[in-house]
BALOBA-1460 file (C-alpha; in Angstrom, 3 decimals):
// residues 166
<rec num="1" residu="x" x="-5.726" y="0.159" z="-9.870"/>
<rec num="2" residu="x" x="-2.193" y="-1.140" z="-10.093"/>
<rec num="3" residu="x" x="-1.527" y="-4.398" z="-11.857"/>
<rec num="4" residu="x" x="-1.185" y="-7.447" z="-9.685"/>
<rec num="5" residu="x" x="2.363" y="-8.711" z="-9.158"/>
<rec num="6" residu="x" x="2.965" y="-12.177" z="-10.711"/>
<rec num="7" residu="x" x="3.757" y="-13.616" z="-7.247"/>
<rec num="8" residu="x" x="0.701" y="-12.089" z="-5.541"/>
<rec num="9" residu="x" x="-1.490" y="-15.212" z="-5.851"/>
<rec num="10" residu="x" x="1.304" y="-17.395" z="-4.456"/>
<rec num="11" residu="x" x="2.327" y="-15.170" z="-1.541"/>
<rec num="12" residu="x" x="-0.822" y="-13.361" z="-0.427"/>
<rec num="13" residu="x" x="-2.523" y="-16.454" z="1.083"/>
<rec num="14" residu="x" x="0.628" y="-17.224" z="3.092"/>
<rec num="15" residu="x" x="0.858" y="-13.664" z="4.402"/>
<rec num="16" residu="x" x="-2.893" y="-13.413" z="5.081"/>
<rec num="17" residu="x" x="-2.701" y="-16.718" z="6.962"/>
<rec num="18" residu="x" x="-0.274" y="-15.049" z="9.376"/>
<rec num="19" residu="x" x="-2.812" y="-12.237" z="9.985"/>
<rec num="20" residu="x" x="-1.121" y="-9.606" z="7.843"/>
<rec num="21" residu="x" x="-2.382" y="-7.642" z="4.868"/>
<rec num="22" residu="x" x="-0.302" y="-7.344" z="1.719"/>
<rec num="23" residu="x" x="-0.102" y="-3.648" z="0.922"/>
<rec num="24" residu="x" x="2.109" y="-4.073" z="-2.127"/>
<rec num="25" residu="x" x="4.451" y="-6.559" z="-3.799"/>
<rec num="26" residu="x" x="6.993" y="-5.006" z="-6.132"/>
<rec num="27" residu="x" x="10.126" y="-6.136" z="-7.947"/>
<rec num="28" residu="x" x="12.785" y="-3.434" z="-8.006"/>
<rec num="29" residu="x" x="15.731" y="-3.587" z="-10.407"/>
<rec num="30" residu="x" x="16.717" y="-5.886" z="-13.259"/>
<rec num="31" residu="x" x="20.070" y="-7.386" z="-12.323"/>
<rec num="32" residu="x" x="19.960" y="-8.931" z="-8.818"/>
<rec num="33" residu="x" x="16.410" y="-7.575" z="-8.251"/>
<rec num="34" residu="x" x="14.789" y="-6.959" z="-4.884"/>
<rec num="35" residu="x" x="11.388" y="-8.487" z="-4.176"/>
<rec num="36" residu="x" x="9.778" y="-5.883" z="-1.927"/>
<rec num="37" residu="x" x="6.764" y="-6.889" z="0.144"/>
<rec num="38" residu="x" x="4.960" y="-4.251" z="2.200"/>
<rec num="39" residu="x" x="2.743" y="-5.584" z="4.943"/>
<rec num="40" residu="x" x="0.312" y="-4.209" z="7.479"/>
<rec num="41" residu="x" x="-1.113" y="-5.837" z="10.573"/>
<rec num="42" residu="x" x="-4.785" y="-6.754" z="10.388"/>
<rec num="43" residu="x" x="-5.267" y="-5.597" z="13.999"/>
<rec num="44" residu="x" x="-4.163" y="-2.080" z="13.043"/>
<rec num="45" residu="x" x="-1.066" y="-2.031" z="15.281"/>
<rec num="46" residu="x" x="2.292" y="-0.842" z="14.007"/>
<rec num="47" residu="x" x="4.534" y="-3.291" z="12.153"/>
<rec num="48" residu="x" x="7.579" y="-4.406" z="14.137"/>
<rec num="49" residu="x" x="10.883" y="-5.923" z="13.052"/>
<rec num="50" residu="x" x="9.601" y="-9.248" z="14.422"/>
<rec num="51" residu="x" x="6.526" y="-9.002" z="12.171"/>
<rec num="52" residu="x" x="8.760" y="-8.474" z="9.136"/>
<rec num="53" residu="x" x="10.984" y="-11.391" z="10.176"/>
<rec num="54" residu="x" x="7.971" y="-13.696" z="10.614"/>
<rec num="55" residu="x" x="6.632" y="-12.875" z="7.154"/>
<rec num="56" residu="x" x="10.101" y="-13.042" z="5.620"/>
<rec num="57" residu="x" x="10.675" y="-16.580" z="6.954"/>
<rec num="58" residu="x" x="7.271" y="-17.802" z="5.736"/>
<rec num="59" residu="x" x="7.657" y="-16.195" z="2.306"/>
<rec num="60" residu="x" x="11.227" y="-17.486" z="1.948"/>
<rec num="61" residu="x" x="10.069" y="-21.041" z="2.638"/>
<rec num="62" residu="x" x="7.408" y="-20.800" z="-0.094"/>
<rec num="63" residu="x" x="9.812" y="-19.180" z="-2.562"/>
<rec num="64" residu="x" x="12.462" y="-21.837" z="-1.844"/>
<rec num="65" residu="x" x="9.944" y="-24.630" z="-2.371"/>
<rec num="66" residu="x" x="8.207" y="-23.257" z="-5.495"/>
<rec num="67" residu="x" x="11.309" y="-21.525" z="-6.938"/>
<rec num="68" residu="x" x="9.351" y="-18.989" z="-9.070"/>
<rec num="69" residu="x" x="12.339" y="-16.642" z="-9.382"/>
<rec num="70" residu="x" x="15.096" y="-18.272" z="-11.398"/>
<rec num="71" residu="x" x="17.836" y="-15.684" z="-10.881"/>
<rec num="72" residu="x" x="19.445" y="-14.344" z="-7.726"/>
<rec num="73" residu="x" x="17.298" y="-11.812" z="-5.836"/>
<rec num="74" residu="x" x="16.948" y="-10.131" z="-2.453"/>
<rec num="75" residu="x" x="13.820" y="-10.290" z="-0.323"/>
<rec num="76" residu="x" x="12.717" y="-7.204" z="1.585"/>
<rec num="77" residu="x" x="9.714" y="-7.244" z="3.912"/>
<rec num="78" residu="x" x="8.744" y="-3.878" z="5.392"/>
<rec num="79" residu="x" x="5.978" y="-1.743" z="6.798"/>
<rec num="80" residu="x" x="4.312" y="0.704" z="4.415"/>
<rec num="81" residu="x" x="5.414" y="3.666" z="6.563"/>
<rec num="82" residu="x" x="3.398" y="6.768" z="7.303"/>
<rec num="83" residu="x" x="3.505" y="7.988" z="3.695"/>
<rec num="84" residu="x" x="2.203" y="4.621" z="2.606"/>
<rec num="85" residu="x" x="1.046" y="3.583" z="-0.819"/>
<rec num="86" residu="x" x="-2.720" y="3.287" z="-1.207"/>
<rec num="87" residu="x" x="-3.325" y="0.120" z="-3.202"/>
<rec num="88" residu="x" x="-6.801" y="-1.066" z="-2.213"/>
<rec num="89" residu="x" x="-10.187" y="0.612" z="-2.185"/>
<rec num="90" residu="x" x="-10.317" y="0.052" z="1.576"/>
<rec num="91" residu="x" x="-7.165" y="2.169" z="2.000"/>
<rec num="92" residu="x" x="-8.922" y="5.194" z="0.478"/>
<rec num="93" residu="x" x="-11.791" y="4.735" z="2.944"/>
<rec num="94" residu="x" x="-9.522" y="4.113" z="5.939"/>
<rec num="95" residu="x" x="-7.321" y="7.152" z="5.293"/>
<rec num="96" residu="x" x="-10.093" y="9.587" z="4.378"/>
<rec num="97" residu="x" x="-9.274" y="13.020" z="5.759"/>
<rec num="98" residu="x" x="-5.558" y="12.708" z="5.024"/>
<rec num="99" residu="x" x="-3.540" y="14.382" z="2.282"/>
<rec num="100" residu="x" x="-2.729" y="12.146" z="-0.679"/>
<rec num="101" residu="x" x="-1.135" y="12.174" z="-4.097"/>
<rec num="102" residu="x" x="-2.939" y="10.254" z="-6.870"/>
<rec num="103" residu="x" x="-1.868" y="9.530" z="-10.442"/>
<rec num="104" residu="x" x="-4.305" y="8.170" z="-13.010"/>
<rec num="105" residu="x" x="-3.886" y="6.097" z="-16.149"/>
<rec num="106" residu="x" x="-6.435" y="8.227" z="-17.998"/>
<rec num="107" residu="x" x="-7.279" y="11.911" z="-17.837"/>
<rec num="108" residu="x" x="-9.902" y="12.915" z="-15.282"/>
<rec num="109" residu="x" x="-11.205" y="16.422" z="-15.921"/>
<rec num="110" residu="x" x="-8.155" y="17.104" z="-18.144"/>
<rec num="111" residu="x" x="-5.544" y="16.018" z="-15.587"/>
<rec num="112" residu="x" x="-3.712" y="12.885" z="-14.475"/>
<rec num="113" residu="x" x="-2.135" y="14.082" z="-11.199"/>
<rec num="114" residu="x" x="-3.992" y="15.063" z="-8.065"/>
<rec num="115" residu="x" x="-2.821" y="16.244" z="-4.654"/>
<rec num="116" residu="x" x="-5.287" y="17.038" z="-1.919"/>
<rec num="117" residu="x" x="-7.431" y="15.777" z="0.923"/>
<rec num="118" residu="x" x="-9.019" y="12.340" z="0.554"/>
<rec num="119" residu="x" x="-12.782" y="12.574" z="1.010"/>
<rec num="120" residu="x" x="-13.653" y="8.882" z="0.855"/>
<rec num="121" residu="x" x="-15.188" y="6.495" z="-1.637"/>
<rec num="122" residu="x" x="-18.679" y="6.588" z="-3.100"/>
<rec num="123" residu="x" x="-20.978" y="3.646" z="-3.927"/>
<rec num="124" residu="x" x="-19.636" y="3.586" z="-7.514"/>
<rec num="125" residu="x" x="-16.068" y="2.905" z="-6.261"/>
<rec num="126" residu="x" x="-14.916" y="6.388" z="-7.124"/>
<rec num="127" residu="x" x="-12.282" y="7.946" z="-4.886"/>
<rec num="128" residu="x" x="-13.023" y="11.561" z="-3.952"/>
<rec num="129" residu="x" x="-10.198" y="14.011" z="-3.421"/>
<rec num="130" residu="x" x="-10.556" y="17.705" z="-2.634"/>
<rec num="131" residu="x" x="-7.951" y="19.738" z="-4.455"/>
<rec num="132" residu="x" x="-8.024" y="23.500" z="-3.921"/>
<rec num="133" residu="x" x="-11.734" y="23.444" z="-3.101"/>
<rec num="134" residu="x" x="-12.726" y="21.250" z="-6.063"/>
<rec num="135" residu="x" x="-13.995" y="17.710" z="-5.509"/>
<rec num="136" residu="x" x="-12.624" y="15.250" z="-8.050"/>
<rec num="137" residu="x" x="-14.250" y="11.808" z="-8.379"/>
<rec num="138" residu="x" x="-11.736" y="9.297" z="-9.721"/>
<rec num="139" residu="x" x="-12.733" y="5.757" z="-10.678"/>
<rec num="140" residu="x" x="-10.648" y="3.365" z="-8.561"/>
<rec num="141" residu="x" x="-9.763" y="1.338" z="-11.666"/>
<rec num="142" residu="x" x="-8.272" y="4.467" z="-13.276"/>
<rec num="143" residu="x" x="-5.784" y="5.039" z="-10.435"/>
<rec num="144" residu="x" x="-2.280" y="3.939" z="-11.390"/>
<rec num="145" residu="x" x="-0.473" y="5.138" z="-8.274"/>
<rec num="146" residu="x" x="-1.464" y="6.692" z="-4.958"/>
<rec num="147" residu="x" x="0.134" y="7.408" z="-1.615"/>
<rec num="148" residu="x" x="-0.383" y="9.393" z="1.543"/>
<rec num="149" residu="x" x="1.601" y="12.589" z="1.941"/>
<rec num="150" residu="x" x="3.582" y="13.014" z="5.129"/>
<rec num="151" residu="x" x="2.002" y="15.948" z="6.963"/>
<rec num="152" residu="x" x="2.185" y="17.331" z="10.493"/>
<rec num="153" residu="x" x="-1.342" y="15.986" z="11.073"/>
<rec num="154" residu="x" x="-0.347" y="12.477" z="9.979"/>
<rec num="155" residu="x" x="2.732" y="12.586" z="12.234"/>
<rec num="156" residu="x" x="0.602" y="13.837" z="15.148"/>
<rec num="157" residu="x" x="-1.987" y="11.073" z="14.653"/>
<rec num="158" residu="x" x="0.785" y="8.446" z="14.583"/>
<rec num="159" residu="x" x="2.345" y="9.869" z="17.756"/>
<rec num="160" residu="x" x="-1.041" y="9.847" z="19.506"/>
<rec num="161" residu="x" x="-1.719" y="6.265" z="18.418"/>
<rec num="162" residu="x" x="1.672" y="5.197" z="19.761"/>
<rec num="163" residu="x" x="1.043" y="6.995" z="23.080"/>
<rec num="164" residu="x" x="-2.262" y="5.117" z="23.456"/>
<rec num="165" residu="x" x="-0.505" y="1.764" z="22.969"/>
<rec num="166" residu="x" x="2.022" y="2.489" z="25.749"/>
């Protein structure tokens, strides 16, 4: 799967200690870059602005102390959103049944791009995706990029989950 960000080992324990999961850490841009951190709650509830602020303060303190980024940068802490990136094997299990887009670093059955319904993960850590009635088994380590696709079903499930919380 995707390469680990150089700051992952420094920041992930801090974020995990606050009961959040790191979905992705990414640096965007060259001049005055943005350090983007996507988080999810471990309890499965939706991310709030307060959650982002809590993580932002904790991460800022660590970054100020360790000073791993020499140049000026911006810090952005956000939720992954409904059309979230899938960065861990667990994500492919958790979001089985949803539409996804997957790109691979190597060809799988003569293709590198897949769009279809996630069917889960097998015991060999292969992600299964049904595309036009064909089941493709993609080794997790061969996936370079993956994300959920925003569909009416995904929006409906999110609306139902929010109604339950109220």
